[in-house]
Short mmCIF file of the C-alpha atoms (twelve columns), coordinates in Angstrom:
data_MODEL
# 
_entry.id   MODEL 
# 
loop_
_atom_site.group_PDB 
_atom_site.id 
_atom_site.type_symbol 
_atom_site.label_atom_id 
_atom_site.label_alt_id 
_atom_site.label_comp_id 
_atom_site.label_asym_id 
_atom_site.label_seq_id 
_atom_site.Cartn_x 
_atom_site.Cartn_y 
_atom_site.Cartn_z 
_atom_site.pdbx_PDB_model_num 
ATOM 1   C CA . MET A 1   -78.103  15.323  179.533 1 
ATOM 2   C CA . LYS A 2   -77.187  18.250  177.314 1 
ATOM 3   C CA . ARG A 3   -73.893  16.588  176.448 1 
ATOM 4   C CA . THR A 4   -75.648  13.352  175.537 1 
ATOM 5   C CA . LEU A 5   -78.036  15.240  173.273 1 
ATOM 6   C CA . LEU A 6   -75.152  16.932  171.445 1 
ATOM 7   C CA . ILE A 7   -73.462  13.580  170.918 1 
ATOM 8   C CA . VAL A 8   -76.654  12.087  169.452 1 
ATOM 9   C CA . VAL A 9   -77.107  15.056  167.094 1 
ATOM 10  C CA . GLY A 10  -73.479  14.786  165.998 1 
ATOM 11  C CA . VAL A 11  -73.856  11.099  165.197 1 
ATOM 12  C CA . ILE A 12  -77.001  11.772  163.160 1 
ATOM 13  C CA . LEU A 13  -75.208  14.491  161.172 1 
ATOM 14  C CA . LEU A 14  -72.291  12.169  160.480 1 
ATOM 15  C CA . ILE A 15  -74.721  9.612   159.078 1 
ATOM 16  C CA . LEU A 16  -76.859  12.008  157.055 1 
ATOM 17  C CA . ALA A 17  -74.062  14.151  155.560 1 
ATOM 18  C CA . PRO A 18  -72.630  11.447  153.227 1 
ATOM 19  C CA . ILE A 19  -76.152  10.462  152.168 1 
ATOM 20  C CA . TYR A 20  -76.977  14.103  151.312 1 
ATOM 21  C CA . LEU A 21  -73.777  14.550  149.306 1 
ATOM 22  C CA . TYR A 22  -74.325  11.303  147.427 1 
ATOM 23  C CA . LEU A 23  -77.891  12.215  146.509 1 
ATOM 24  C CA . LYS A 24  -76.898  15.737  145.459 1 
ATOM 25  C CA . PHE A 25  -74.153  14.736  143.027 1 
ATOM 26  C CA . SER A 26  -75.930  11.614  141.842 1 
ATOM 27  C CA . THR A 27  -79.023  13.639  140.929 1 
ATOM 28  C CA . SER A 28  -76.927  16.314  139.218 1 
ATOM 29  C CA . LYS A 29  -75.194  13.729  137.070 1 
ATOM 30  C CA . ASP A 30  -78.400  11.936  136.149 1 
ATOM 31  C CA . ALA A 31  -80.033  15.246  135.199 1 
ATOM 32  C CA . VAL A 32  -77.707  15.619  132.185 1 
ATOM 33  C CA . PRO A 33  -79.729  14.554  129.111 1 
ATOM 34  C CA . THR A 34  -78.220  11.646  127.199 1 
ATOM 35  C CA . VAL A 35  -79.103  9.982   123.918 1 
ATOM 36  C CA . ASN A 36  -78.541  6.269   123.441 1 
ATOM 37  C CA . SER A 37  -78.642  4.221   120.285 1 
ATOM 38  C CA . GLU A 38  -82.214  3.084   120.931 1 
ATOM 39  C CA . GLN A 39  -83.621  6.580   121.528 1 
ATOM 40  C CA . ASN A 40  -85.831  8.165   118.880 1 
ATOM 41  C CA . THR A 41  -83.934  11.279  117.770 1 
ATOM 42  C CA . GLU A 42  -86.613  12.499  115.375 1 
ATOM 43  C CA . ASP A 43  -87.482  15.518  117.527 1 
ATOM 44  C CA . ILE A 44  -83.878  16.744  117.895 1 
ATOM 45  C CA . ALA A 45  -82.631  16.121  114.349 1 
ATOM 46  C CA . VAL A 46  -81.898  19.211  112.259 1 
ATOM 47  C CA . GLU A 47  -83.999  19.322  109.098 1 
ATOM 48  C CA . LYS A 48  -82.801  20.277  105.631 1 
ATOM 49  C CA . GLU A 49  -84.841  20.974  102.509 1 
ATOM 50  C CA . TYR A 50  -83.882  18.583  99.713  1 
ATOM 51  C CA . ILE A 51  -84.700  19.348  96.086  1 
ATOM 52  C CA . PHE A 52  -85.630  16.463  93.787  1 
ATOM 53  C CA . GLU A 53  -84.694  18.406  90.689  1 
ATOM 54  C CA . GLU A 54  -86.135  16.358  87.855  1 
ATOM 55  C CA . LEU A 55  -89.461  16.015  89.688  1 
ATOM 56  C CA . ARG A 56  -89.444  19.689  90.716  1 
ATOM 57  C CA . ILE A 57  -90.516  18.899  94.264  1 
ATOM 58  C CA . SER A 58  -88.866  19.379  97.646  1 
ATOM 59  C CA . LEU A 59  -89.071  17.655  101.038 1 
ATOM 60  C CA . ARG A 60  -87.813  18.674  104.466 1 
ATOM 61  C CA . ILE A 61  -85.747  15.756  105.777 1 
ATOM 62  C CA . PRO A 62  -83.796  15.268  109.028 1 
ATOM 63  C CA . GLU A 63  -80.081  15.542  108.288 1 
ATOM 64  C CA . ASN A 64  -79.342  12.273  110.095 1 
ATOM 65  C CA . LEU A 65  -81.121  10.357  107.323 1 
ATOM 66  C CA . HIS A 66  -79.521  9.322   104.025 1 
ATOM 67  C CA . VAL A 67  -81.098  10.587  100.788 1 
ATOM 68  C CA . ILE A 68  -80.543  8.821   97.461  1 
ATOM 69  C CA . LYS A 69  -81.859  10.287  94.188  1 
ATOM 70  C CA . SER A 70  -82.016  8.064   91.125  1 
ATOM 71  C CA . PRO A 71  -83.386  9.657   87.925  1 
ATOM 72  C CA . ASN A 72  -83.411  7.398   84.873  1 
ATOM 73  C CA . PHE A 73  -83.247  8.955   81.409  1 
ATOM 74  C CA . ASN A 74  -83.856  7.545   77.961  1 
ATOM 75  C CA . ALA A 75  -80.426  7.162   76.366  1 
ATOM 76  C CA . THR A 76  -81.689  8.334   72.972  1 
ATOM 77  C CA . THR A 77  -84.081  11.177  73.767  1 
ATOM 78  C CA . GLY A 78  -82.620  12.297  77.094  1 
ATOM 79  C CA . LYS A 79  -86.138  12.455  78.554  1 
ATOM 80  C CA . LEU A 80  -86.935  11.286  82.065  1 
ATOM 81  C CA . GLU A 81  -88.389  7.763   82.061  1 
ATOM 82  C CA . SER A 82  -88.608  7.152   85.797  1 
ATOM 83  C CA . TYR A 83  -87.447  8.659   89.061  1 
ATOM 84  C CA . ASN A 84  -86.652  6.696   92.214  1 
ATOM 85  C CA . PHE A 85  -85.653  8.135   95.558  1 
ATOM 86  C CA . TYR A 86  -84.816  6.679   98.952  1 
ATOM 87  C CA . ILE A 87  -84.803  8.284   102.400 1 
ATOM 88  C CA . GLN A 88  -83.411  5.905   104.998 1 
ATOM 89  C CA . ASN A 89  -81.597  5.583   108.313 1 
ATOM 90  C CA . TYR A 90  -78.755  3.460   106.935 1 
ATOM 91  C CA . GLU A 91  -76.049  3.913   104.327 1 
ATOM 92  C CA . ASP A 92  -75.157  0.350   103.395 1 
ATOM 93  C CA . GLY A 93  -77.289  -2.691  104.202 1 
ATOM 94  C CA . PRO A 94  -80.411  -2.259  106.358 1 
ATOM 95  C CA . PRO A 95  -80.065  -3.038  110.097 1 
ATOM 96  C CA . ALA A 96  -82.423  -5.348  111.976 1 
ATOM 97  C CA . LYS A 97  -84.745  -2.406  112.623 1 
ATOM 98  C CA . TYR A 98  -84.731  0.055   109.758 1 
ATOM 99  C CA . PHE A 99  -86.597  3.051   108.345 1 
ATOM 100 C CA . GLN A 100 -87.004  3.674   104.639 1 
ATOM 101 C CA . ILE A 101 -89.138  5.879   102.412 1 
ATOM 102 C CA . TYR A 102 -89.111  4.746   98.782  1 
ATOM 103 C CA . GLY A 103 -90.573  6.958   96.063  1 
ATOM 104 C CA . LEU A 104 -91.311  6.122   92.421  1 
ATOM 105 C CA . TYR A 105 -92.614  8.357   89.625  1 
ATOM 106 C CA . GLN A 106 -93.014  7.288   85.981  1 
ATOM 107 C CA . PRO A 107 -93.980  10.208  83.718  1 
ATOM 108 C CA . ASN A 108 -94.418  7.985   80.648  1 
ATOM 109 C CA . LEU A 109 -97.296  5.973   82.097  1 
ATOM 110 C CA . PRO A 110 -100.823 6.733   80.842  1 
ATOM 111 C CA . GLU A 111 -102.506 9.672   82.529  1 
ATOM 112 C CA . THR A 112 -104.853 8.937   85.420  1 
ATOM 113 C CA . THR A 113 -107.416 10.850  87.454  1 
ATOM 114 C CA . TYR A 114 -108.309 11.145  91.111  1 
ATOM 115 C CA . GLU A 115 -111.390 9.011   90.445  1 
ATOM 116 C CA . ASP A 116 -109.224 6.290   88.876  1 
ATOM 117 C CA . LEU A 117 -106.943 6.398   91.891  1 
ATOM 118 C CA . ALA A 118 -109.920 6.086   94.240  1 
ATOM 119 C CA . LEU A 119 -110.597 2.588   92.874  1 
ATOM 120 C CA . MET A 120 -107.904 1.446   95.313  1 
ATOM 121 C CA . LYS A 121 -110.647 1.476   97.946  1 
ATOM 122 C CA . ASN A 122 -112.220 -1.567  96.289  1 
ATOM 123 C CA . ASP A 123 -109.001 -3.606  96.445  1 
ATOM 124 C CA . THR A 124 -109.581 -5.421  99.735  1 
ATOM 125 C CA . GLU A 125 -107.353 -8.287  98.614  1 
ATOM 126 C CA . ASN A 126 -104.145 -6.231  98.755  1 
ATOM 127 C CA . TYR A 127 -104.970 -3.496  101.275 1 
ATOM 128 C CA . GLU A 128 -106.146 -3.567  104.879 1 
ATOM 129 C CA . TYR A 129 -107.526 -0.069  104.439 1 
ATOM 130 C CA . VAL A 130 -107.440 2.859   102.005 1 
ATOM 131 C CA . LYS A 131 -108.233 6.450   103.002 1 
ATOM 132 C CA . GLY A 132 -107.705 9.967   101.690 1 
ATOM 133 C CA . PHE A 133 -104.325 11.647  102.143 1 
ATOM 134 C CA . SER A 134 -102.744 14.930  101.059 1 
ATOM 135 C CA . ALA A 135 -99.189  16.276  100.962 1 
ATOM 136 C CA . GLY A 136 -98.812  19.939  100.130 1 
ATOM 137 C CA . THR A 137 -100.982 20.577  97.082  1 
ATOM 138 C CA . LEU A 138 -101.019 16.905  96.057  1 
ATOM 139 C CA . LYS A 139 -103.991 14.713  96.915  1 
ATOM 140 C CA . GLY A 140 -104.338 10.961  96.897  1 
ATOM 141 C CA . PHE A 141 -104.661 7.997   99.204  1 
ATOM 142 C CA . GLU A 142 -102.906 6.293   102.093 1 
ATOM 143 C CA . ALA A 143 -103.068 2.492   102.353 1 
ATOM 144 C CA . LYS A 144 -101.850 -0.327  104.587 1 
ATOM 145 C CA . GLN A 145 -100.681 -3.266  102.509 1 
ATOM 146 C CA . LYS A 146 -101.505 -6.869  103.378 1 
ATOM 147 C CA . GLY A 147 -99.080  -9.765  103.390 1 
ATOM 148 C CA . GLN A 148 -95.643  -10.499 104.789 1 
ATOM 149 C CA . ARG A 149 -94.345  -7.007  103.956 1 
ATOM 150 C CA . ALA A 150 -97.251  -5.069  105.425 1 
ATOM 151 C CA . ASN A 151 -95.883  -1.639  104.558 1 
ATOM 152 C CA . TYR A 152 -97.666  1.686   104.382 1 
ATOM 153 C CA . SER A 153 -98.032  3.262   100.946 1 
ATOM 154 C CA . TYR A 154 -99.108  6.664   99.648  1 
ATOM 155 C CA . SER A 155 -100.387 7.292   96.114  1 
ATOM 156 C CA . LEU A 156 -100.455 10.981  95.161  1 
ATOM 157 C CA . LEU A 157 -101.771 12.439  91.920  1 
ATOM 158 C CA . PHE A 158 -98.958  14.505  90.388  1 
ATOM 159 C CA . ASN A 159 -99.119  15.990  86.870  1 
ATOM 160 C CA . GLY A 160 -101.680 13.394  85.809  1 
ATOM 161 C CA . ARG A 161 -99.567  10.449  86.994  1 
ATOM 162 C CA . VAL A 162 -99.058  8.710   90.319  1 
ATOM 163 C CA . LEU A 163 -96.242  9.535   92.690  1 
ATOM 164 C CA . ARG A 164 -96.066  6.370   94.775  1 
ATOM 165 C CA . ILE A 165 -94.337  6.386   98.164  1 
ATOM 166 C CA . THR A 166 -93.799  3.307   100.342 1 
ATOM 167 C CA . VAL A 167 -92.724  3.223   103.997 1 
ATOM 168 C CA . SER A 168 -90.962  0.252   105.560 1 
ATOM 169 C CA . GLU A 169 -90.701  -1.352  108.004 1 
ATOM 170 C CA . GLY A 170 -94.434  -1.069  108.403 1 
ATOM 171 C CA . THR A 171 -94.473  0.067   112.028 1 
ATOM 172 C CA . VAL A 172 -96.565  2.843   113.530 1 
ATOM 173 C CA . GLU A 173 -93.361  4.648   114.560 1 
ATOM 174 C CA . ASN A 174 -92.028  4.579   110.982 1 
ATOM 175 C CA . LYS A 175 -95.406  5.684   109.629 1 
ATOM 176 C CA . THR A 176 -95.451  8.698   111.962 1 
ATOM 177 C CA . ALA A 177 -91.882  9.703   111.074 1 
ATOM 178 C CA . ALA A 178 -92.501  9.239   107.346 1 
ATOM 179 C CA . GLU A 179 -95.695  11.280  107.278 1 
ATOM 180 C CA . LYS A 180 -93.910  14.131  109.015 1 
ATOM 181 C CA . ILE A 181 -91.539  14.204  106.006 1 
ATOM 182 C CA . ILE A 182 -94.129  13.539  103.283 1 
ATOM 183 C CA . LYS A 183 -96.388  16.319  104.581 1 
ATOM 184 C CA . THR A 184 -93.613  18.864  103.854 1 
ATOM 185 C CA . LEU A 185 -93.781  18.143  100.104 1 
ATOM 186 C CA . LYS A 186 -93.757  21.274  97.959  1 
ATOM 187 C CA . VAL A 187 -94.157  21.482  94.201  1 
ATOM 188 C CA . LEU A 188 -91.575  23.978  93.009  1 
ATOM 189 C CA . GLN A 189 -92.591  27.042  91.072  1 
ATOM 190 C CA . THR A 190 -93.480  26.442  87.453  1 
ATOM 191 C CA . THR A 191 -92.834  29.016  84.784  1 
ATOM 192 C CA . GLU A 192 -94.619  30.579  81.879  1 
ATOM 193 C CA . VAL A 193 -92.665  30.637  78.647  1 
ATOM 194 C CA . GLU A 194 -91.731  34.123  77.528  1 
ATOM 195 C CA . SER A 195 -92.936  34.067  73.942  1 
ATOM 196 C CA . GLY A 196 -90.635  35.488  71.286  1 
ATOM 197 C CA . SER A 197 -90.507  39.184  72.105  1 
ATOM 198 C CA . GLU A 198 -87.805  41.308  70.497  1 
ATOM 199 C CA . GLU A 199 -86.240  41.841  73.913  1 
ATOM 200 C CA . THR A 200 -86.023  38.096  74.495  1 
ATOM 201 C CA . ALA A 201 -84.576  37.397  71.054  1 
ATOM 202 C CA . SER A 202 -81.927  40.095  71.360  1 
ATOM 203 C CA . ALA A 203 -80.838  38.886  74.797  1 
ATOM 204 C CA . MET A 204 -80.366  35.256  73.824  1 
ATOM 205 C CA . GLY A 205 -77.151  33.980  72.328  1 
ATOM 206 C CA . ASP A 206 -76.944  32.969  68.692  1 
ATOM 207 C CA . GLY A 207 -76.842  29.257  69.401  1 
ATOM 208 C CA . TYR A 208 -79.369  28.630  72.177  1 
ATOM 209 C CA . ASN A 209 -82.731  29.507  73.697  1 
ATOM 210 C CA . PHE A 210 -84.636  28.790  76.934  1 
ATOM 211 C CA . SER A 211 -87.792  29.881  78.727  1 
ATOM 212 C CA . TYR A 212 -88.133  32.033  81.831  1 
ATOM 213 C CA . PRO A 213 -91.072  33.609  83.707  1 
ATOM 214 C CA . GLY A 214 -92.848  36.719  82.572  1 
ATOM 215 C CA . GLY A 215 -91.698  39.743  84.542  1 
ATOM 216 C CA . TRP A 216 -88.059  38.641  84.612  1 
ATOM 217 C CA . THR A 217 -85.499  40.808  82.826  1 
ATOM 218 C CA . ALA A 218 -83.227  39.381  80.129  1 
ATOM 219 C CA . ALA A 219 -80.018  41.096  79.055  1 
ATOM 220 C CA . LYS A 220 -76.918  40.276  77.061  1 
ATOM 221 C CA . VAL A 221 -73.693  40.062  79.044  1 
ATOM 222 C CA . ILE A 222 -70.127  39.253  78.046  1 
ATOM 223 C CA . ASN A 223 -70.146  35.785  76.464  1 
ATOM 224 C CA . GLY A 224 -73.703  35.060  77.461  1 
ATOM 225 C CA . THR A 225 -77.165  35.934  78.725  1 
ATOM 226 C CA . SER A 226 -78.407  37.055  82.151  1 
ATOM 227 C CA . VAL A 227 -82.038  36.832  83.308  1 
ATOM 228 C CA . THR A 228 -82.922  38.386  86.676  1 
ATOM 229 C CA . SER A 229 -85.983  38.074  88.917  1 
ATOM 230 C CA . PRO A 230 -88.227  41.081  89.657  1 
ATOM 231 C CA . ASP A 231 -86.779  41.359  93.197  1 
ATOM 232 C CA . TYR A 232 -83.170  41.105  92.006  1 
ATOM 233 C CA . LYS A 233 -80.813  43.447  93.855  1 
ATOM 234 C CA . ILE A 234 -77.025  43.507  93.747  1 
ATOM 235 C CA . SER A 235 -74.748  45.693  95.839  1 
ATOM 236 C CA . GLU A 236 -72.666  48.499  94.407  1 
ATOM 237 C CA . GLY A 237 -68.931  48.090  94.194  1 
ATOM 238 C CA . TYR A 238 -68.117  44.471  95.001  1 
ATOM 239 C CA . PRO A 239 -71.107  42.655  93.432  1 
ATOM 240 C CA . ILE A 240 -72.832  40.795  96.282  1 
ATOM 241 C CA . LEU A 241 -76.321  39.506  95.512  1 
ATOM 242 C CA . GLU A 242 -78.627  40.990  98.161  1 
ATOM 243 C CA . ALA A 243 -82.037  39.773  96.953  1 
ATOM 244 C CA . GLY A 244 -83.692  37.773  94.198  1 
ATOM 245 C CA . ALA A 245 -81.977  35.428  91.778  1 
ATOM 246 C CA . GLU A 246 -80.219  35.286  88.426  1 
ATOM 247 C CA . LEU A 247 -80.266  32.750  85.630  1 
ATOM 248 C CA . ALA A 248 -77.301  32.953  83.301  1 
ATOM 249 C CA . VAL A 249 -75.782  31.177  80.319  1 
ATOM 250 C CA . PHE A 250 -72.083  31.599  79.579  1 
ATOM 251 C CA . THR A 251 -70.222  30.171  76.604  1 
ATOM 252 C CA . LYS A 252 -66.533  29.816  75.852  1 
ATOM 253 C CA . LYS A 253 -64.203  27.551  73.928  1 
ATOM 254 C CA . ALA A 254 -64.020  24.090  75.464  1 
ATOM 255 C CA . ASN A 255 -60.594  22.955  76.628  1 
ATOM 256 C CA . GLY A 256 -61.352  19.249  76.594  1 
ATOM 257 C CA . TYR A 257 -63.379  16.818  74.536  1 
ATOM 258 C CA . THR A 258 -65.900  16.299  77.360  1 
ATOM 259 C CA . ILE A 259 -67.093  18.472  80.221  1 
ATOM 260 C CA . ASN A 260 -65.543  15.956  82.617  1 
ATOM 261 C CA . ASP A 261 -62.150  16.713  81.073  1 
ATOM 262 C CA . ASP A 262 -62.677  20.464  81.522  1 
ATOM 263 C CA . LEU A 263 -63.800  20.185  85.140  1 
ATOM 264 C CA . ALA A 264 -61.004  17.782  86.071  1 
ATOM 265 C CA . THR A 265 -58.253  20.105  84.836  1 
ATOM 266 C CA . ASN A 266 -59.610  23.206  86.605  1 
ATOM 267 C CA . PRO A 267 -58.034  23.689  90.078  1 
ATOM 268 C CA . ILE A 268 -61.354  24.898  91.536  1 
ATOM 269 C CA . THR A 269 -63.966  22.647  89.926  1 
ATOM 270 C CA . SER A 270 -61.780  19.563  90.269  1 
ATOM 271 C CA . LYS A 271 -62.163  19.819  94.063  1 
ATOM 272 C CA . ILE A 272 -65.930  20.340  94.167  1 
ATOM 273 C CA . PRO A 273 -67.667  17.230  95.587  1 
ATOM 274 C CA . ASN A 274 -71.035  15.704  94.729  1 
ATOM 275 C CA . LYS A 275 -71.013  16.345  91.006  1 
ATOM 276 C CA . ARG A 276 -73.663  14.363  89.185  1 
ATOM 277 C CA . GLU A 277 -74.525  13.548  85.616  1 
ATOM 278 C CA . VAL A 278 -77.685  14.973  84.022  1 
ATOM 279 C CA . ILE A 279 -79.057  15.487  80.512  1 
ATOM 280 C CA . VAL A 280 -79.599  18.987  79.092  1 
ATOM 281 C CA . ALA A 281 -80.581  19.626  75.469  1 
ATOM 282 C CA . GLU A 282 -79.906  15.923  74.791  1 
ATOM 283 C CA . GLN A 283 -76.288  16.415  75.911  1 
ATOM 284 C CA . ASN A 284 -74.417  14.747  78.763  1 
ATOM 285 C CA . ALA A 285 -73.939  17.430  81.408  1 
ATOM 286 C CA . ILE A 286 -72.511  17.761  84.916  1 
ATOM 287 C CA . ARG A 287 -74.396  19.515  87.717  1 
ATOM 288 C CA . TYR A 288 -72.869  20.792  90.945  1 
ATOM 289 C CA . GLU A 289 -73.158  23.518  93.579  1 
ATOM 290 C CA . TYR A 290 -70.487  25.939  94.692  1 
ATOM 291 C CA . GLY A 291 -69.827  29.000  96.796  1 
ATOM 292 C CA . TYR A 292 -66.880  31.124  95.703  1 
ATOM 293 C CA . GLU A 293 -65.948  34.776  96.278  1 
ATOM 294 C CA . GLY A 294 -69.441  35.774  97.329  1 
ATOM 295 C CA . VAL A 295 -71.220  33.786  94.616  1 
ATOM 296 C CA . ASN A 296 -73.596  30.989  95.690  1 
ATOM 297 C CA . ALA A 297 -74.791  29.022  92.700  1 
ATOM 298 C CA . VAL A 298 -75.947  25.814  91.077  1 
ATOM 299 C CA . MET A 299 -74.084  25.162  87.824  1 
ATOM 300 C CA . THR A 300 -74.911  22.764  85.009  1 
ATOM 301 C CA . GLU A 301 -72.288  22.469  82.261  1 
ATOM 302 C CA . PHE A 302 -71.734  20.545  79.050  1 
ATOM 303 C CA . ASN A 303 -69.566  20.676  75.934  1 
ATOM 304 C CA . TYR A 304 -71.052  20.789  72.458  1 
ATOM 305 C CA . ASP A 305 -69.314  21.299  69.122  1 
ATOM 306 C CA . GLY A 306 -66.178  22.695  70.781  1 
ATOM 307 C CA . VAL A 307 -68.111  25.129  73.011  1 
ATOM 308 C CA . ARG A 308 -68.519  24.897  76.775  1 
ATOM 309 C CA . TYR A 309 -72.023  25.864  77.959  1 
ATOM 310 C CA . SER A 310 -72.435  26.918  81.604  1 
ATOM 311 C CA . LEU A 311 -76.017  27.289  82.861  1 
ATOM 312 C CA . ARG A 312 -75.969  28.998  86.251  1 
ATOM 313 C CA . TYR A 313 -78.551  29.702  88.934  1 
ATOM 314 C CA . ARG A 314 -77.283  32.292  91.406  1 
ATOM 315 C CA . PHE A 315 -79.048  32.783  94.746  1 
ATOM 316 C CA . VAL A 316 -78.469  34.851  97.893  1 
ATOM 317 C CA . ASP A 317 -77.757  32.090  100.409 1 
ATOM 318 C CA . GLU A 318 -78.750  28.557  101.402 1 
ATOM 319 C CA . ALA A 319 -82.003  29.751  102.964 1 
ATOM 320 C CA . ALA A 320 -83.059  31.437  99.701  1 
ATOM 321 C CA . LYS A 321 -81.854  28.729  97.323  1 
ATOM 322 C CA . ASN A 322 -85.197  27.002  96.871  1 
ATOM 323 C CA . ILE A 323 -87.275  30.124  96.239  1 
ATOM 324 C CA . TYR A 324 -86.606  30.117  92.490  1 
ATOM 325 C CA . MET A 325 -85.205  26.600  92.087  1 
ATOM 326 C CA . GLY A 326 -88.258  25.651  90.026  1 
ATOM 327 C CA . VAL A 327 -87.424  28.423  87.558  1 
ATOM 328 C CA . TYR A 328 -83.934  26.990  87.108  1 
ATOM 329 C CA . GLU A 329 -85.328  23.490  86.591  1 
ATOM 330 C CA . GLU A 330 -87.601  24.890  83.872  1 
ATOM 331 C CA . MET A 331 -84.643  26.648  82.288  1 
ATOM 332 C CA . LEU A 332 -82.769  23.335  82.079  1 
ATOM 333 C CA . ARG A 333 -85.834  21.516  80.794  1 
ATOM 334 C CA . THR A 334 -86.500  24.027  77.994  1 
ATOM 335 C CA . PHE A 335 -82.897  24.833  77.070  1 
ATOM 336 C CA . GLU A 336 -82.296  24.067  73.409  1 
ATOM 337 C CA . LEU A 337 -79.419  24.380  70.979  1 
ATOM 338 C CA . LEU A 338 -80.308  26.134  67.741  1 
# 
């Protein structure tokens, strides 16, 4: 009897052991998190703060999305006529299911008010609904459009004009993802013009001028001007910027006819990617970022009358770059050749 019982137990163990091992390893394998092409990766995407320089706003955007900035300037005056931007989940043509945020701002349109904008609520022909919406310090309205392209749109009052943002495809999932981005909107710091003090006049070069905030310190340096923030701190010895920021203008003799010629023949600047064309003081300029020998900076350069002008914004690191970016944008906007 005892022997029979042992045999039965042994048989049961032989049957259960493979099942146990299978379940153990199968469960362990399935427990490893995976991401497939259909999974929403919004929650795991790393975000980056993007600056829309000419608008002087920023948005925090997942790095797995593509960002396109398209400022349009008047060819004669160099002033901004319109600004378009796109935030989307594709680089070339849109896939069957796509996500896109499209923004449009036109500073030359007539000024409007919040009350004017609120008249959207009466437009039942084009909108399913209209309700209040805010992003950062900007206020306006959210709407669901009618028709074949039933997208979501956001109209925000910005400097007396309308910043219009459209989300497509018009799904609830896209709306949720878009609002998470739009809600991070920040208007970058504006500046007060430092009005003609003797200190300011003596610090500026002979051929140019620009504005900077009150409380910043201007000083002449070799071949240029340096303006530092109140919290500016630089290390002794090897000059590493420890806190704050610096605006600077440097001038020297231009090597080429255009700034593109100068940058292309320099072994360092010729290799810097993502250069883009901008207008400063009604001149064609090139803007780029670089990190070199402990200097992190945004540089905007142009040639004029045989002189190369370099307008630099130096910051501590990537995390601190946006703190005074609005001050740099104001410097570029107000920079003038005398």
